[in-house]
GUNUKOL-120537 format. One record per residue (C-alpha): x, y, z; residue in one letter. Coordinates in Angstrom, 1 decimal. Last residue first. Layout:
BEGIN
+--------+--------+--------+--------+
|     c1 |     c2 |     c3 | marlum |
+--------+--------+--------+--------+
|      X |      Y |      Z |      A |
...
+--------+--------+--------+--------+
***
This chain:
BEGIN
+--------+--------+--------+--------+
|     c1 |     c2 |     c3 | marlum |
+--------+--------+--------+--------+
|  197.2 |  -49.6 |   27.4 |      X |
|  200.5 |  -50.7 |   28.8 |      X |
|  199.5 |  -54.3 |   29.7 |      X |
|  201.7 |  -55.9 |   32.3 |      X |
|  203.6 |  -59.2 |   32.1 |      X |
|  205.6 |  -60.9 |   34.8 |      X |
|  208.0 |  -63.8 |   34.3 |      X |
|  208.6 |  -67.2 |   35.9 |      X |
|  210.9 |  -70.2 |   35.7 |      X |
|  214.1 |  -68.6 |   34.4 |      X |
|  216.5 |  -69.0 |   37.3 |      X |
|  220.0 |  -67.5 |   37.7 |      X |
|  219.4 |  -64.3 |   35.7 |      X |
|  222.5 |  -62.1 |   36.0 |      X |
|  225.2 |  -63.9 |   34.0 |      X |
|  222.9 |  -65.7 |   31.5 |      X |
|  221.1 |  -62.4 |   30.8 |      X |
|  224.4 |  -60.7 |   30.5 |      X |
|  225.8 |  -63.2 |   28.0 |      X |
|  222.5 |  -63.4 |   25.9 |      X |
|  222.6 |  -59.7 |   25.2 |      X |
|  220.6 |  -56.8 |   26.9 |      X |
|  217.8 |  -56.2 |   24.5 |      X |
|  217.6 |  -59.3 |   22.4 |      X |
|  218.5 |  -61.5 |   25.4 |      X |
|  215.7 |  -59.8 |   27.4 |      X |
|  213.1 |  -60.4 |   24.6 |      X |
|  214.3 |  -64.1 |   24.6 |      X |
|  213.7 |  -64.3 |   28.3 |      X |
|  210.1 |  -63.1 |   27.7 |      X |
|  209.5 |  -65.8 |   25.1 |      X |
|  211.1 |  -68.5 |   27.4 |      X |
|  208.7 |  -67.4 |   30.1 |      X |
|  205.7 |  -67.8 |   27.7 |      X |
|  206.9 |  -71.3 |   26.6 |      X |
|  207.5 |  -72.4 |   30.2 |      X |
|  204.1 |  -71.2 |   31.5 |      X |
|  204.8 |  -69.5 |   34.9 |      X |
|  203.5 |  -66.1 |   34.2 |      X |
|  202.5 |  -63.5 |   36.8 |      X |
|  200.0 |  -61.0 |   35.4 |      X |
|  200.3 |  -57.4 |   36.3 |      X |
|  198.0 |  -54.5 |   36.9 |      X |
|  200.0 |  -51.3 |   36.4 |      X |
|  200.4 |  -48.1 |   38.4 |      X |
|  202.2 |  -45.6 |   36.2 |      X |
|  205.1 |  -43.2 |   36.4 |      X |
|  207.0 |  -41.1 |   33.8 |      X |
|  209.8 |  -38.9 |   34.9 |      X |
|  212.5 |  -41.3 |   33.9 |      X |
|  210.9 |  -44.7 |   33.9 |      X |
|  208.9 |  -45.4 |   37.1 |      X |
|  206.6 |  -48.4 |   37.3 |      X |
|  204.2 |  -48.9 |   40.2 |      X |
|  203.1 |  -52.5 |   40.8 |      X |
|  200.1 |  -54.7 |   40.7 |      X |
|  199.3 |  -58.3 |   41.4 |      X |
|  199.1 |  -58.2 |   45.2 |      X |
|  200.2 |  -61.5 |   46.8 |      X |
|  201.8 |  -62.9 |   43.6 |      X |
|  203.4 |  -59.5 |   43.2 |      X |
|  205.0 |  -59.8 |   46.6 |      X |
|  206.6 |  -63.1 |   45.7 |      X |
|  207.9 |  -61.5 |   42.5 |      X |
|  209.4 |  -58.6 |   44.6 |      X |
|  211.2 |  -61.3 |   46.7 |      X |
|  212.8 |  -63.3 |   43.9 |      X |
|  212.6 |  -67.0 |   44.5 |      X |
|  210.2 |  -67.5 |   41.6 |      X |
|  212.9 |  -66.4 |   39.2 |      X |
|  216.1 |  -65.2 |   40.9 |      X |
|  216.6 |  -62.2 |   38.6 |      X |
|  212.8 |  -61.7 |   38.1 |      X |
|  212.0 |  -61.2 |   34.4 |      X |
|  209.7 |  -58.3 |   33.7 |      X |
|  207.8 |  -57.6 |   30.5 |      X |
|  205.8 |  -54.5 |   29.7 |      X |
|  203.1 |  -54.8 |   27.1 |      X |
|  201.3 |  -53.1 |   24.3 |      X |
|  203.8 |  -51.3 |   22.0 |      X |
|  206.7 |  -53.6 |   23.1 |      X |
|  208.6 |  -53.8 |   26.3 |      X |
|  211.6 |  -55.4 |   27.9 |      X |
|  212.7 |  -54.9 |   31.4 |      X |
|  215.7 |  -54.6 |   33.7 |      X |
|  215.1 |  -53.8 |   37.3 |      X |
|  215.7 |  -51.1 |   40.0 |      X |
|  213.8 |  -52.0 |   43.1 |      X |
|  211.2 |  -50.2 |   45.3 |      X |
|  209.4 |  -51.6 |   48.3 |      X |
|  206.2 |  -50.0 |   49.6 |      X |
|  205.3 |  -51.3 |   53.0 |      X |
|  202.6 |  -53.9 |   53.8 |      X |
|  205.2 |  -55.6 |   56.0 |      X |
|  204.4 |  -59.2 |   55.1 |      X |
|  203.4 |  -59.1 |   51.5 |      X |
|  205.5 |  -56.0 |   50.8 |      X |
|  203.7 |  -53.8 |   48.3 |      X |
|  205.5 |  -53.3 |   45.1 |      X |
|  207.5 |  -50.5 |   43.5 |      X |
|  209.3 |  -50.9 |   40.2 |      X |
|  212.2 |  -48.7 |   39.1 |      X |
|  213.3 |  -48.9 |   35.5 |      X |
|  216.4 |  -49.8 |   33.6 |      X |
|  217.6 |  -49.5 |   30.0 |      X |
|  215.4 |  -46.5 |   29.3 |      X |
|  214.7 |  -44.6 |   26.0 |      X |
|  211.7 |  -46.6 |   24.8 |      X |
|  210.4 |  -47.0 |   28.3 |      X |
|  210.2 |  -43.2 |   28.6 |      X |
|  208.0 |  -43.0 |   25.4 |      X |
|  205.8 |  -45.8 |   26.7 |      X |
|  205.4 |  -44.1 |   30.0 |      X |
|  204.4 |  -40.8 |   28.3 |      X |
|  201.9 |  -42.7 |   26.2 |      X |
|  200.7 |  -44.4 |   29.5 |      X |
|  200.0 |  -41.0 |   31.1 |      X |
|  198.3 |  -39.8 |   27.9 |      X |
|  196.0 |  -42.9 |   28.0 |      X |
|  195.2 |  -42.4 |   31.7 |      X |
+--------+--------+--------+--------+
***
């Protein structure tokens, strides 16, 4: 598992976008979406574009795991939904640092939740 996560960390360091797959809360089917992300050595951070109204986020609330694909690296990660305003603001700041404040403001309409997944 550690080697797989090392390969994921390496792929994340080179990527601007990843694909996440979640299980549909009503259909039970696998649903994949391209998303922006931020990461550090230990964690992957996701910010749903429409905040708590985002469908993949609602699916994660039902089943708190997702499959992440970055380049050729893939991993199944347990995730923690975050709604604490201070923690969400911290994740939003990571996105602004990576993608620029203008693009985050342009594409992210509601900053009320985030998702965090450990990478180790």
